[in-house]
N, C-alpha and C positions, 0 to 999 in steps of 0.2 A: 502494499499500500504507500509506504514511504516513498522509493521511486518513483511509482505513479504522482506523488504530489509533485516531486521535485524535477519531475518532465515539464510540469507545467511553469516552472520558473521562481520556487517558493524559496530555493533553497539557495539564491541570490542574492547578496545585499543589493538594495537595503530590506528586501524582504527575507523572511525567514519562518521557519515551522515549528512550532512548541508545542511537544510530544507528552500525552499525561500530566497534561496541564490540572493543577488543584483548584478547584471553584470553590469549595466550601469547605468548612473545618471539621464538619459533622457533629450534629445535634448533642449537647450534652443531656443524657438522661439522667432522669435521679431513680433509680429503680435499686429496693431495697435498702436505703438509707446513702447510697452509696453513689457518685455520678462517674457515669463511662459515657463515653463518644461512640455516636452511631459514626455508619461508613462515610468518608469523603466522597464528595462528588467529583469527579475528574473528568476532562475532555480528551479524546484520545489523541487529537491534533488540534490548535488555533493557527491558523494562519495570518499572518502579519504582514501588514503594506508596510508600514514603520514598527521601529522597536517600542512603541506605546502606542501602536494603533491596531488591534485585533480588527478582522473585517470579515471571518468566514470560520466556521466549526466543520470540524469530519467527525463522526463516530462512527468506528470499523468495528464489524461483527466479523467473526470467524467463517473461515471458504465454504465451510459448510453451512453455513444460515444461510438464509434470505437476505439480501440487501433493506429490504421492506423492514426486516427487523429493529434498524436502527432510525428509523424515520422520524418515530415519536420521542424518541430522547434526542436526537440532533436538533429536533423542532424546539424542544424545552430548552437545551442548553443557548441556544440562538435565543429566544427569550430573556433567558437569566442573564445573556451576557452582553445584552442590548444590539445585539448582531442583525443584518437582513440578510445574510447567505450562508447555508450550510448544506452539508455532505452525507449521505448515508450510504456506505458502501461494505462489501465483502470481499474486496480485493480482487473481483472480475468485472462486478457490475457496478456502477456509479450512479445515486440518486443525488439530484441536486434541488435545493428548495430556496426559491428566490421571493425573499418577504417583498422587495421593492413590484415586483409585480403579481405576485399571489401565486406564483406556478410554483408547482411540483413535477418534475419528469426526469428520466433517465438521460442521462449523457454518454458522450463515447471518452469524454476527459474532464477532468478540471479548468476552470476558466483560470486563466493568468492571472498577476496581482493587476496590471493596468485594465486588463478587461472587467474586474469586480470594482475595481477604483472608477472607471466611466460609468459602469451604469448604478454605482451609488451615490455619484454628483449626479447624473440624469434624473434621479427620482428627487434629489433634493434641490436642485437648482443651481448651486451654490458655484460662483463664478471660481475662475482660475484664482485670484487673489485670494481671496477666502477660503479655497481648498489649504495653500501652504498654510495658512493661518491654524486650521484645524489639526493639522498635521505638526506644529508646533509641539516637542516633546516635554514633559513632566520634568520636574523639578526635582529630583531622587537625593538630592547632598543631604536630605535627614536620614535617608537608610529607608524611609516610609514607601513602599511601594503601593499603591492604591489596590486595594480587593477589587473583586471583579463588580460590584454592584457601584462602587464610587467610582471605577474606570466607567462604568457606563453611563452613570450620573453625569459625570464631569464631560464625553463625549456629546450629550444629548443635551445640556445647556449650551456649550458654547457652540456647536452646530442650529442653535436654536438664535443664539445671538448674533453669528453671523449670516444667517438665513433674514436677518433684519426682524424680527420679533423683540417689540420694545420691551413685555414685561414677561417676566420668566419666574417659573414656581419650580423650585424642587423639594418633594416632601423625604424626609429620611429620620429613622426613627431616631429618637435619644440613643447616643452612645456606638452610632455608626459615624462618626467622622464625617458631621457637615461642615466641618470649619476646613478640614483637608481637601474636601470639596472645592469650596471656596476658590480656598489659597492655591488651588492649581487651575481653577477656571482663570483667575487674574491673571495667575503666572503665565500660560499659553497667550493670552490676549494681548498683556503688558511688553511680552518678550516678542511678540510675531507682529509687534505696533500695530495692533487694530485701533481703531477709533472710529468714532461714529460719521467723522467727517471724509473719511478717507484717505486723509492726506499722510505723508509718512513720518510717522511721530507717535509717541508712547501715550497711552492711554491718561488720562486722570480720573482714577478708580476711588470710589467713598465707599467706608463698611460701616454701615449704621447698627446701630443698635439701642435698647434704652438703659443700658446697664453699664458701668466702667468696665466690670469684670468679663464682659461679652465683648468689650474691645480692647481691654490689655492685655488679655490673655492670647487672642490671635496676633495683634499687633508683636508682641514680647515673643512667641514663639514659635507657629507656622510661617507667618509673613515675616520672617526676621530675615529672610532670603533677598528680601526687596531693598534690606541696606539701608541707605541714608534716603533714598526717595520716601520714606517712611514718615507719617507727621500727624500725631495728635492735635484735631481741634478744639482749644478752647477760645474762651472769649477773649484771653490778655495776649493770642497767639493764631491768627489766622493766617497764616502764612499760605502764599499762593505760587509756591516754585519746586513744590514735590510733585508726588505721581502717585503715592498710595495714601489716601488719607483715611482715616479712623474715627469715629464720633459718635458723641451720646444725643440722642434729641433736646436733653436738658440743655447743652453746652449750646446748643445750636439755637434754640429758642431760650435765652432766658428773659428774666423777667423784666430788664430793664431794655433790651434789645434783641434784634434776632440777628444773631451773629451769622446765619448761613447766608443772608443778602450782603455780604462783603466779597462774596464769591459771584460771576457772572450766570445767571439761570443756565448758558448753556459751559459752564465751565469745565461739568464732569461728562465724563463719558459712559460709566458705568456706574451702578449706585447697588452696594450686594447689602441687602435688607437681612439681618438674622433676628430669626426669633419674631419673622414677618404678622404672625396672628396675631401678637401684640401692637400696643402702639398705633401706628400710623396706618394698620389696619383696619382701623375704627372709621367708620364715615367721619363722624363726629369728634375725633380726636383732635385735640390741639396741636399736632405733630403733623398732619396730613397734608398742612401747609408746605412742609420742607419738601416731600414730595412733588407735591404741585410745582414748586418754583423750580424744581428740576426735573419739570417732567420730559424735556429734551434728551435727558440719559435715557441709557435702557434701566431699566428695575429689574433685576434677581434677586428675587426673595427665597430666603430658606427657612424652613420648620418642620417639626416633628408633627405639628397638630396644625393643620389649616382648619380655619374655621368655616361653618356653613351657616355663622349665627345671620339675621336682620340687622341691619349695618353695621356688620363684621363680615362678611365673608369674604375671606381672602380669594378664592376663586372668583369672584365678581373683579375682583381687580386685576389679579395675575395672569387670568384663565385657569385652563385646565394643569396639573402637575407635567411636565415635560419628562419627568422620574420620580417614579415614588419607591421607596424599601422600607416595606414595613415592621413594626416591632416583630409579630407572628414572624415574617418569614428572618429576621436577624437571629432569631431564638432557633429558628429550622434548619438554618445553616452553620448555627454553634458560636457566631460572632460576638451572641449576646446572652447574658447570663437569664439561665432560667430561674423562676422563682415559685415556692410553697405560701399559701395564701392562710394565716391564724387569724380566726372569727373570735374577739375574746369578748366575751360577754359582761359588762356589771350588772350589778341590781337595779342601779339607777337607771340603765339605757334597755334593760330587758322590761322592767313595771315601769318606768316613769319616775318623778317625782314629784311630790305635792308637799308643800308649806306646813307647817302646823298651823292651828287656829293664830291667829294674831303675831305669825311668826316674825321677827324682825331679822334683817340682813347687819352685817359687819358698821354698818354706818348707822344703826337704828331707824330704819326705816322699814315701812310694811311691807312684806313679801305680796304680791297679787295672788289669792288664792284660785291657782289655776293647775293644771296638769303639765309638767314641762316632761318634755320629750327629747330626745338625743340632740335634734337639730335647735334644741335651746341653750343647750348647756353651754358657758362661756360666751355665748353669745344676750341672753337674756338674763340667767343666772349663773352664777359661776356656783359649785361645790367643790370646795375644797377637798372631802373624803372622796371623790371621784378620781380628781387628777392624783391624789395620795394611792389609790387604788391602782392605776394605770401603771404608776412609775413601780410601786410594787412586784407588779405580774411583769413588767419589763426585766425590770433587775432579777429577778427569780431566774428569768428566761433565761437570760443571758449567764448567769450564774451556771443553769443545767448547758448549757450551748458553747458559748465563747466569749469570755467576760471584758475580750480586747476588740471584739466585732465592730468594724465600725458603723455607727447606728445616727440616723437623724430623726430626730420626732417631730412632727409638722401641727402643729397648736393652732387653735384658733386665731389666737392675737399677739402681738408683743408681751402683752401681761399675762397672759396662758403660758407662754413658755418659758417666763421667769420664773412663776410657779414651780413650772414641771423642773424645771431645771435644779429651784430648790432641792426639791422632793427627792430627784434624784441623788442628789450631792448627799444627802442625808441618810439614804438607805443604801451607799456605795463610799461610806465615810472610812473602810478599810484601805481603799484604794485613792482615794482624794487625797489621801493623809500623805501617800507617797509621790501622786500625781495629782497636782492641785488644778489643771487644768483639764481631768477626766471628764466632767459634763461643763460646757459651755453654751452658754447662750449665744446665738449668731442672729439678731435679727437688725432693721435701720440704726436702733438707737445705738448700737454698738461702736460703729463707726469704723475708726483704724483698728481697733482691739478687736473686736470683731472677726476685720478680715485678715488679721494677724492668726486668728483660730482657726478659722478654713484655711489658710494656706498650709497650716500644720495637719490640719485633719485631710488635706488632700496627698500630703506627700503620704506615698505607700510604706516609708522607711521611718515615717515617725510613730512612733506606738499614742500619742494623744494627741489635739483630744480624742476622747472615744465617742462620746454621746455628745449631739449638737441637738438643741432645742430652738425651733424657727416658728415662723407661721408662713410669711409668703417668698419671706427674701431667697431662698433654696429652692424653689421649685425649679428653677431654668437656669441655668448655664453653669452649673457648677459640676464641674468634671473629676469626681472622687470615685476614683476605680476602686477603691477595698470598700466601697458601703456594703456590707451583709445585710443590715435590719433596716426597712424602710417602715417607719411608726405612724399609723394614722391617727392623730388624736384628736383630729376634727373631720367635721364632713364635708367633702368633695363632690358638690354637685357638677362642676363641669367638668366634662370627658376629656376635654384638652388639659385640663388642668391636671387631671389624674392621671395621664398619660406623662406628663412632665413629670409629675411627683415619683413615678413607678419607675421613669426611667432615670433616677438618683441611683437606681442599683442593679442597670443592666448593663454595664461594663464588667467584662471579665479580667480575670489575673489571675487564670491556670498556675503560673509558675510562684504566686505567692498564697496559693489555698483558697483562691475564690473561683468558687463552679457554680453557683447559685448564691439567690440572698432569698430574705424572708418579707414578707408583708406581714405586720402585724397592725390588725384593723380594730380599732377599738369602738366606730361609729357603723361598722356595715358598708362602708363605704365601696370597698374591694368588689366584695360579692356580690353587691348589686350591679355594679359594672361589669362584672365579669359575667354576668348572666344576661347581659343586654347582647343578643346577638350579632349588634355590628361591631364590639368590640375586637380586636385583631391582636390579644395577648393569648393566653392561657396558663394557667398555673399546672404544677407537674408532679405533685405527689398525694397520696390519698391515706388520712391515716386521722386518728381521733385520739383526745389526749383530754380528760377530766381535772379540773383542778375543785371541784366541788369541795367543802370542808367535810362534809358527810359522807364523800366517794359516791354521789349520784351522776350520771351519766346526763347530761343536757345535750338534747338534738334541737335541731333548728331546720327543715326545711326550707328551703329556697323554691317560691314558685319559680315555671321554667318561662313564666309570661310577667313577672314580675318588670316595669321599667326602673332603670336608676332615679336614686331619690333626686327631687325637681328642688333642693333646699336653694338657698338664697345665700349667695357669698357675703361672709361677712368684709366689712371695710377694715383695711388695714393698712396699717401705717408702711408697712414695707412696700407694697404695692406704688411704682414709682408714677403711674399717671395721677394717684390723690396724695402723693406724699406732702405732709404738712396740712392736709385739709382737719384731718382729726386732732382736734387740742388736747394734748394729756394736761393742759394747765385748766380745763372746766371746772367748773365747781361742784357740777352733779354727777357723780359716779355713772356711769356708763352702760352699768349691770348691777344686778343685785349679788351680793357673794355673803354665801353661805357656809361659817365655817366649822359648824358642829354636824349632828348625823354619823352614819356610817354607811357607807358603800364596799362592796367585797368583789370580788371576779365571781363569777359563778359556772363558768366553761369556757373552753378552751378547744376548738375544733379547728382542723386541719383539710383546707378544701383542695380537691381535684374538680377536674371536667369529669362529666363520666364518658361511657365510650362512644355516647353521638357525638358529643365534645357540644352539648348543649347547655348542661343543666350543673350548677356545683352541687355536689352531695360529698357524704363521707361512707364508703364501704370498703371491706375488708380486699386486701390485692388479690385474691382468689377469686373472690365474688365478681370484682371488678374484671379480672381475665377471665370469666365464662361469659359476662354480658358482651363482652367486646367481641368475643367469637362468634357468640349469638347475633351481634350487628352484623356483623364483615356475614357471616355465612348460616341462609337460612335452614340449613339442616347439614346432619352430620355426611352425607354423601357427595353433596356440597363442596365438601372443606377437604373430601378423601380424595374427589377428583381433581382439584389441583394441587396437592400434596404429593400425588402421586408421580407428578411429571415433576422434572427439576428445572423446566422452563418455568412452568406457574408456579413453583414452589417458592422461588424465589421472589416472587412477589407478593405472596401471604407473608413470607418471612418479614418484609420491608413493611408492609401494612402494621404486624404486629410489633414490630421496633416502634414506628413511628405513634404507635399508643403505648409505649413505655413498658410493654410485656417481655418479659427475660426467662427463658426456659431455667435459667440458674437459680432467678428468685424462685420461680413454682417450684421446681424440685424440693429447693432450700424449707417453703412454706411447707409442701407437702410430705417430705418424704421419700416419696416414690424415685428413687435415683436409678432403678433401671428400666423404668419407663420407657415406652417412646415416646417420642415429642409430642407428636400425632393424638396418639393414645389420650395423653396427661391432655390435652386440650379436648376431645371430644369426653374423655371422664368429666371435667369441669361442668364444660357447657352444656351436655345432655346427658351424664350419667352413664356414660356407656361404659363395659366393660375395660379393663386397665389390661391392656397385655403388654408384658416383657419385652425387649428387644431381642430376647434368646428364644422366646415363644414364636415371633414373627419372623426370625432366622430361619427356626427348623421348618415351618409351613412353606415359607419361599422353596426351601433346598427340597422337599417333595415334589413342588410344583414345578419346578426349575429347572428339572433333569432333564425334560425334553428338550427345552432353550440351549442348554449346556450340550446336548448332542452334537448341535449341527460344528460346533468347536473342535479345536484340536488339544489335546491333553495341557499344554502349558496355558492356553488362554481359557479353558474351563479350572484348571489352578487358580488362576487370577484371580477370577470370579467367585471363588468359593472363598480367597483371602477374603477380598472385597465383604462379603457376609460378614467373617470371623470380626472386620474393624466396623462393619455396622453394630455388631454386638457391643463390642466395646465404646463405642463411643457416637452412634447414631446416624441417621441419614444426611445430617445437616454437609456432613465433610463432603460429599457427594458433591455438593453445587462447586467443588476445587478440585474436580478431579487430576487435573495437571498436577498441581501441587500434591494430592495425594501420592499420586504414583513415582513421586520421585523420591519417596523416602524407604526407608525398611519395613516391610519385606519385598516391595515391589521394585524396588531400584537393584535387584540383585538380578532381575529381566530386561536391564537396558533402559533408557531413556524413556519419558513416555510417549514420542514420535515414534523410536523404536519399537517398543512394544505394540503401539497399534498396528504398523505395517507388517511386523514378523508376523504376528498373532492373530489378528484382525481383521488385517486388509485393507490397513486404514483407517484416518481419524473418525470419519463419520461411522463406519463399522462399529470400533468400540461403543463410541457414545452411543448408539443404538442400542448395542448389548448391554449397557449401563443401564442407559435408561430404562431397558425392558424387566432387567433387576429389579430394578426400583419398585416398578408397577408390580409385579410379583410378590412384594415384599406388603403391598395394601391390598392384595384381594381378597 
């Protein structure tokens, strides 16, 4: 196959061929309390038009299989990689898939690099100058090679800009490297001297956000390669002699003047808007005037959570995304951490809270006699006992798992965050004695002190701070890779904000032991959002722990049709749009404060999606596995027909693995070590008789004698040895027949190809014999 590709000119510089190109890392599966990687996805061949510009994918099947067997996989890889050309081949026949024309046909040869390049640009209409700019190489001096989805996003965004699209949107889940994508986009355009006027000069680019941390980090890290071309705009220094500018809306629109008007309306060629679902995405935002003023520039928006709300519609402003990479896909590919959802229920949240008759709060005010629910706590009435119960449960949870696991606690407001911090300090006094900054509050009020705590918290080599309490400030823009616990002590009714909060924990650091994270939910926010069929993430574990003082199990069923809670979001001093609006100096306290009473945690449930991926509930692992099998296969015969054939068995195993079903874990749970994997599944799903592998092998030997008679003595010995290996290790090893035949005792008969040629009459005949043997096992 390689020679045919080389003959088309792909091995001559500047073109190249990438073999066995790794696309994904393989999903992290949480099975039996252990994290394991699923199989990586690899493309057989990638064809590169330039070093950083893949243009086609080739899926190669063995000579004995039809070329058509690779078509779906080739299509899938092309769509993943953002490519418009794909090939499926068995070495003799070649099927070409061309997304620019929508055609699929058998061809005599692979297209040459120039032929594919001409077709690609004929479809997108890029002129010659723009084509050269599109091919501008990446800046790889940092050692960061873009992942497949980042590469696809960069190519898509640059293509849209070069095509003249004035507003461009890219949607990538939190933790997937939006800043890296933005840097490479800017670098390619800047280095290729693209600009909106078509002159031969470098473009003027503005990177715009609504928080200093969102511009300072990119400026000092990814964008450092722009060197002296960088400049951060402040009211005191609106320099116009640089190329790569950084600014926050607040600095561009001060209370005394509009600093941005010191630049001509056509000064910038490109404006990159980070977290574009906030700030200027609102029609009524005071910051929209910045984008309106620089309307001549191309506007490139990035977000993990585009909005579809009235007067805040990201799609209405930018149009549909040119590229989307979801949280679900990031977890599926193994680039993001999976998570467990812990639903923790207090007595106040379970039954509500009502004041005693004529009960007064901390300030001597009578508390209105009403039934207060979760949505009211810390907004209308502050229950110190409830905050203490949450802090106690979190401290106990960390004692049982890891007391130095980085943790963010999202509270209702800054005041709630302060009280939660104090409670956690007192409950962890033994550690605070040695680590004074073990628990810190990071909100708008802390200013530089809070940012210093945050900087240490983000450092993977700094042991403390361990726990940060906050309200709104850390929902976005915090690249803290080691966050292992995301704690919801407030209701989050907004799905975009919920996704942003979850994103604080999705970064992986396997080298530091972070392979998943916990969502500890005291308010029901997470379980409600995950019950929404439109949400694109899914928890990864099923178990139940109760911590009732009397040992009673507390169960809570989630309705499959329950919508996410529509609780109003509390106004927070951390929100940059309303900073300073809420006065801390108000004579009248903003809520009622109750210092007495008793609140306890009465239940701790750990949820996962059921086998249908629809409903969060608690079940045993074996029950979950049984239900999953029944959902995939209507009956035992249907499963058997797919299991008996090696080609279809691979799909069965893949579907089971995607649903976190491990045979090792099932064996450990049931104790049936000698059972055939198929029989174990059928036994759990339909209560079928449980046969051992030895029993199946003996039955197969009786039925297979007629089949064996057509082969010579050596071939029959090899087939009998295969049955012996089945007894030892099961049928799944037959999926890798060539590897199996390389080891003892088969290697004494020669290499796999020699065994096939000498004793079976070729590879197809050997595969047919082994396939018939496997079918006989399940007669």
